C-alpha positions as CSV (number, residue, x, y, z in Angstrom):
1,M,0.1,0.0,-0.2
2,K,1.2,3.6,-0.8
3,K,2.4,5.8,1.7
4,W,0.7,9.3,1.3
5,N,1.9,12.6,2.5
6,S,0.7,13.3,5.7
7,L,-1.0,16.5,4.8
8,L,-3.5,14.6,3.1
9,T,-4.9,13.2,6.4
10,D,-8.6,14.7,6.9
11,A,-8.3,17.0,3.4
12,I,-11.1,17.2,0.8
13,E,-10.7,17.7,-3.0
14,M,-13.5,19.8,-4.1
15,H,-12.6,19.2,-7.7
16,A,-12.5,15.9,-9.6
17,H,-13.5,14.0,-12.4
18,S,-14.0,10.3,-12.8
19,S,-15.9,7.9,-15.0
20,P,-18.4,7.1,-15.8
21,S,-18.1,10.2,-18.6
22,I,-18.2,10.4,-22.2
23,F,-14.8,11.7,-21.7
24,E,-11.5,9.5,-21.4
25,R,-10.9,9.5,-17.4
26,R,-8.0,8.1,-15.7
27,Q,-10.2,6.3,-12.8
28,N,-13.4,5.1,-12.5
29,D,-15.4,6.6,-9.0
30,W,-14.5,3.3,-7.2
31,E,-11.0,3.6,-8.4
32,L,-10.8,7.1,-7.2
33,L,-12.4,6.6,-3.6
34,E,-10.0,3.8,-2.9
35,D,-7.4,6.3,-3.1
36,V,-9.2,9.1,-1.1
37,N,-9.9,6.2,1.5
38,E,-6.0,5.0,1.9
39,A,-4.7,8.6,1.5
40,G,-7.0,9.1,5.2
41,M,-8.6,12.1,3.3
42,N,-12.1,13.1,4.8
43,G,-13.8,13.4,1.2
44,I,-14.4,14.5,-2.2
45,V,-16.7,16.3,-4.7
46,L,-17.1,14.5,-8.0
47,K,-17.8,16.5,-11.0
48,S,-19.0,15.7,-14.3
49,H,-20.1,18.1,-17.0
50,E,-22.4,15.6,-19.2
51,S,-24.1,14.0,-15.9
52,T,-25.1,14.4,-12.5
53,T,-23.3,13.1,-9.5
54,F,-25.2,13.4,-6.4
55,D,-26.8,9.9,-7.4
56,R,-23.3,8.5,-8.0
57,A,-22.2,9.9,-4.7
58,E,-24.9,8.7,-2.8
59,L,-24.3,4.8,-4.0
60,L,-20.5,5.6,-3.0
61,Q,-21.3,7.0,0.2
62,I,-23.0,3.6,1.4
63,K,-19.5,1.8,0.7
64,Y,-17.5,4.7,2.2
65,P,-19.4,5.7,5.5
66,E,-16.4,7.2,7.2
67,L,-16.0,9.6,4.3
68,N,-17.7,12.9,3.4
69,I,-18.6,12.1,-0.9
70,F,-20.5,14.9,-2.3
71,G,-22.2,15.4,-5.8
72,G,-24.2,18.1,-7.7
73,I,-25.4,19.1,-11.2
74,V,-23.7,21.2,-13.7
75,C,-26.3,23.3,-15.6
76,N,-25.2,22.3,-18.5
77,L,-27.3,21.6,-21.9
78,F,-27.0,17.8,-21.6
79,T,-28.5,18.3,-18.0
80,G,-30.8,20.8,-18.5
81,G,-29.1,23.8,-19.0
82,L,-30.1,26.7,-16.9
83,N,-33.3,25.1,-15.5
84,N,-34.8,25.3,-12.4
85,N,-36.7,22.1,-12.7
86,S,-33.6,20.0,-13.2
87,V,-32.2,22.0,-10.3
88,N,-34.8,21.7,-7.7
89,M,-35.2,17.9,-8.2
90,A,-31.1,17.7,-8.2
91,L,-31.5,19.2,-4.7
92,K,-34.2,17.5,-3.4
93,M,-32.4,14.3,-4.3
94,G,-29.2,15.3,-2.2
95,A,-27.1,17.5,-4.8
96,K,-24.8,20.0,-2.4
97,I,-23.2,21.9,-5.5
98,V,-25.1,23.6,-8.3
99,W,-22.2,24.5,-11.2
100,M,-23.3,27.2,-13.5
101,P,-22.5,25.9,-17.1
102,T,-19.1,24.9,-18.3
103,L,-19.1,23.0,-21.5
104,S,-22.3,24.8,-22.6
105,A,-21.1,28.4,-21.5
106,L,-20.5,31.1,-24.1
107,Q,-17.1,31.7,-22.4
108,H,-16.4,28.4,-22.8
109,K,-17.0,28.1,-26.3
110,K,-15.5,31.3,-27.0
111,Y,-12.0,30.1,-25.3
112,F,-12.0,26.5,-27.3
113,S,-12.8,28.6,-30.5
114,Q,-9.3,30.3,-30.2
115,N,-7.4,27.5,-28.4
116,T,-6.7,23.6,-29.0
117,K,-6.4,21.5,-26.2
118,G,-6.1,18.1,-27.8
119,N,-6.2,16.1,-24.3
120,I,-8.7,17.6,-22.6
121,F,-12.4,16.6,-23.1
122,K,-11.1,13.9,-25.4
123,T,-13.8,11.7,-26.5
124,S,-14.2,9.1,-29.4
125,K,-17.7,10.2,-29.4
126,N,-19.6,13.0,-30.8
127,V,-20.7,15.6,-27.8
128,D,-23.7,17.5,-29.7
129,D,-23.5,20.9,-27.8
130,S,-24.3,23.2,-31.0
131,S,-26.1,25.9,-29.2
132,E,-24.3,29.4,-29.3
133,G,-23.4,29.2,-25.7
134,L,-25.1,30.0,-22.5
135,T,-24.7,32.7,-20.0
136,V,-26.4,33.9,-17.2
137,I,-26.5,37.4,-18.0
138,N,-29.5,39.1,-20.2
139,S,-29.1,41.7,-22.6
140,Q,-29.8,44.7,-20.3
141,N,-26.6,43.3,-18.4
142,K,-28.8,41.8,-15.5
143,V,-29.2,38.2,-13.9
144,K,-31.8,36.4,-15.8
145,D,-34.8,35.6,-14.6
146,N,-34.2,31.8,-14.5
147,V,-31.0,32.0,-13.0
148,K,-32.6,34.0,-10.1
149,E,-35.1,31.2,-9.7
150,I,-31.8,28.6,-9.1
151,L,-30.0,31.1,-6.8
152,T,-33.4,30.9,-5.0
153,L,-33.3,27.2,-4.8
154,I,-29.6,26.9,-3.9
155,A,-30.2,29.8,-1.0
156,E,-33.2,27.4,-0.1
157,Y,-31.3,24.1,0.3
158,D,-28.3,25.9,1.6
159,A,-26.0,24.3,-1.2
160,V,-23.2,25.6,-2.7
161,L,-23.1,27.9,-5.8
162,A,-20.2,26.7,-8.0
163,T,-19.4,29.5,-10.9
164,G,-18.4,27.0,-13.6
165,H,-16.6,28.3,-16.8
166,L,-18.6,31.7,-16.8
167,N,-16.6,34.9,-17.7
168,H,-15.2,37.1,-15.0
169,S,-17.6,39.9,-15.6
170,E,-20.7,37.4,-15.5
171,V,-19.3,36.2,-12.4
172,L,-19.2,39.6,-10.7
173,L,-22.7,40.0,-11.5
174,L,-23.9,36.4,-10.3
175,V,-22.0,36.8,-6.8
176,E,-24.0,40.3,-6.3
177,E,-27.4,38.9,-7.1
178,A,-26.7,35.6,-5.3
179,R,-25.8,37.5,-2.1
180,R,-28.9,39.8,-2.2
181,I,-30.8,36.4,-2.7
182,G,-29.2,34.7,0.2
183,V,-27.0,32.0,-1.0
184,E,-24.2,32.1,1.8
185,K,-21.8,29.3,0.2
186,I,-19.7,30.7,-3.2
187,L,-17.2,28.6,-4.9
188,I,-15.4,30.9,-7.8
189,Q,-14.0,27.8,-9.9
190,H,-10.6,27.6,-11.4
191,A,-9.6,31.4,-11.2
192,D,-6.5,31.1,-12.7
193,L,-7.4,29.0,-15.6
194,G,-7.0,30.0,-19.3
195,I,-10.8,28.6,-20.0
196,A,-12.4,31.2,-17.7
197,A,-9.7,33.2,-15.9
198,I,-10.4,35.9,-13.4
199,P,-8.0,39.0,-13.0
200,L,-6.5,38.6,-9.5
201,E,-7.8,41.9,-8.3
202,E,-11.2,40.8,-9.0
203,Q,-10.4,37.5,-6.9
204,V,-9.3,39.8,-4.2
205,Y,-12.4,41.8,-4.4
206,L,-14.8,38.2,-4.5
207,A,-12.8,36.8,-1.3
208,Q,-13.8,40.3,0.3
209,R,-17.4,39.4,-0.6
210,G,-17.2,35.9,1.2
211,C,-16.7,33.6,-1.6
212,Y,-14.0,31.1,-1.9
213,I,-11.6,30.9,-4.6
214,E,-10.5,27.7,-6.4
215,K,-6.6,27.5,-6.3
216,C,-6.2,24.4,-9.5
217,Y,-3.5,22.5,-10.0
218,L,-4.5,21.9,-13.3
219,A,-3.7,25.7,-14.3
220,C,0.2,25.4,-13.4
221,G,0.2,21.7,-15.4
222,Q,1.2,21.2,-18.8
223,D,-2.1,21.6,-20.4
224,F,-2.6,25.1,-19.9
225,N,0.7,26.4,-17.9
226,N,-1.2,29.6,-17.0
227,L,0.8,29.9,-13.9
228,S,3.8,28.8,-11.7
229,V,2.9,27.3,-8.6
230,K,5.0,30.0,-6.9
231,E,2.8,32.4,-8.5
232,L,-0.4,30.6,-7.7
233,A,0.9,30.3,-3.7
234,D,1.8,34.3,-3.8
235,S,-1.7,34.7,-5.5
236,I,-3.0,32.9,-2.3
237,L,-1.2,35.3,0.0
238,E,-2.6,38.3,-1.4
239,I,-6.2,37.4,-1.7
240,G,-5.9,36.0,2.1
241,D,-5.7,32.4,2.5
242,N,-8.4,32.3,4.6
243,H,-10.7,32.3,1.4
244,C,-8.6,29.9,-0.8
245,V,-8.9,26.4,-1.7
246,L,-6.9,23.6,-3.1
247,V,-7.8,21.7,-5.8
248,T,-6.4,19.8,-8.7
249,D,-9.3,19.6,-11.4
250,Y,-7.4,16.3,-12.4
251,G,-8.9,12.8,-13.8
252,Q,-8.2,13.1,-17.2
253,A,-6.7,9.9,-19.0
254,H,-3.3,11.5,-19.9
255,N,-2.6,12.9,-16.3
256,I,-1.6,11.1,-12.9
257,P,-4.6,10.1,-11.1
258,V,-6.4,12.8,-8.9
259,I,-5.1,12.1,-5.5
260,N,-1.7,11.5,-6.7
261,A,-1.8,15.1,-8.1
262,L,-2.9,16.6,-5.0
263,E,-0.2,14.9,-3.3
264,Q,2.3,16.4,-5.6
265,F,0.5,19.8,-5.5
266,I,1.0,19.6,-2.0
267,E,4.9,18.3,-2.2
268,R,5.5,21.5,-5.0
269,L,4.0,24.3,-2.5
270,V,6.3,22.9,0.2
271,E,9.1,23.1,-2.0
272,E,8.3,26.6,-2.6
273,G,8.3,27.4,1.0
274,V,4.8,27.5,1.7
275,P,4.3,26.5,5.5
276,E,2.4,23.3,5.9
277,D,0.2,24.8,8.3
278,S,-1.1,27.1,5.7
279,I,-1.7,24.2,3.6
280,K,-3.4,22.2,5.9
281,K,-6.1,25.1,6.1
282,W,-6.8,25.1,2.5
283,L,-7.4,21.4,2.2
284,V,-9.0,20.7,5.4
285,K,-11.5,23.8,6.2
286,T,-13.5,23.1,3.1
287,L,-15.4,20.7,4.7
288,N,-17.6,22.9,6.6
289,F,-18.0,24.7,3.2
290,C,-20.2,21.9,1.6
């Protein structure tokens, strides 16, 4: 049995991908959970762009009652889009996180119309998402009414709102509306990743509004190479470490397994001089977030 880094003890990975999936994944749910369990972690959040994960999480929870296994729904066209009925049913069935559009987002489509990433979203099957792209903002630069309905549901169920692959200007407007409606838990996703990057000054502002900012290892890897681990660590210091969480966004077939990636992320941060106490805080405190 592998000896895992002790900093993983009681940690939670908030952003991981596994199969079943239309995309090529390194591990299935069971293989991923075996690593989570062996590493002595507290739990994991399963994310899927093309299907729901709250139902998978419930089944996995039966086998691993000692872990906290969370799932949710991404508001892509494949799962109903920005549809309050789909979100309502997901929350009734135990979804803990509602992600705004990712693959179906207008921002996502714009990015991939200009950038080629052959190993990301790699699949032998046709993914039919021919719409122009979803946005949460209307022509008056206001949050759409159907999105407000979703935010109201998230607030009622005390679930997590995650920002997906929205443009940074959409994120700012969405957060303001979510706060007005009463959403308490807001996760700003992979804020440094090229797909939907958020300027650092806006990350600081969002943290001041009580949001949690994802610091994502995928942004430092060979697929995107948006910033170094040192630059990521420096950004956390500027934002304030009480408002940042470490995630990998791994699971792609060509990358190392998710928990191996999280361990590598930790070790590289230590090499850059980041105190272990700080790393532990970024990994463990997120449990109460869900």
